[in-house]
Phi, psi and omega in degrees: 000135179259134179238128178208161173235140174241130182261113182295147180303327182295340181295334184260355187295338180285348182280142181292321182237102181288134178294149175275335179242121183221162171281117185258341180193149180226128172253088190270345179236104183295145182298150179083197181283143176277085184249012178060016171292157180299323178299316179292317180298324180281350174280355174257124189202163173232132175259135176240130183241138174260108185274355179273169176279341184264146174295153178233130178280113182268006180304122179092350176288151184237152174233123182226157173260180183295333180276003176090004175291120187240140174234138185248132173294139179230116178054056182230129176242124181267118181295162177299140180054039181234162179233139176240140179255123180263103181274155181283318185284203183256154179177181177267117181296138177230187179291328185260344182220129175233158189232136178281345178062041179262158178249003177224157178295152177256309191274124177291133183289334183274312179197141180190174176223127173264125182238129178256130177231148180282180183295349175258008179079008179278140179304131177249315184189164168210165176218132182234157177214164178087224187294352184293331178080009177214158181238086170075159169068042174242114182287146177256000000 
């Protein structure tokens, strides 16, 4: 069974000022057996979307799980109206796919929260699944 969450745009419509960069989808349970192969690790990912027309420099932005495992964007610019997929395993970074270069899974299959922060450490967005009872876009 493959588990993922997609956060509909309407979920954020109640906010007075919509963020331009948000977590748009999470594939927290990679397809197939969790065997820590690079293919399986890369089947686990978080998508981050820039909803504005202007590009955003994500250098220094972080993506973290509930246990504090943090990954930092390095020299990456997300084009306007574009999405980047942050994979857990190793690979060659491109405009659409970047890799955390990890050898173990980050996202818990049962419950976890992915939190995106800007280069000043300020909350940008999050997405949660499992026992949390909500699916994304709840500021802390």
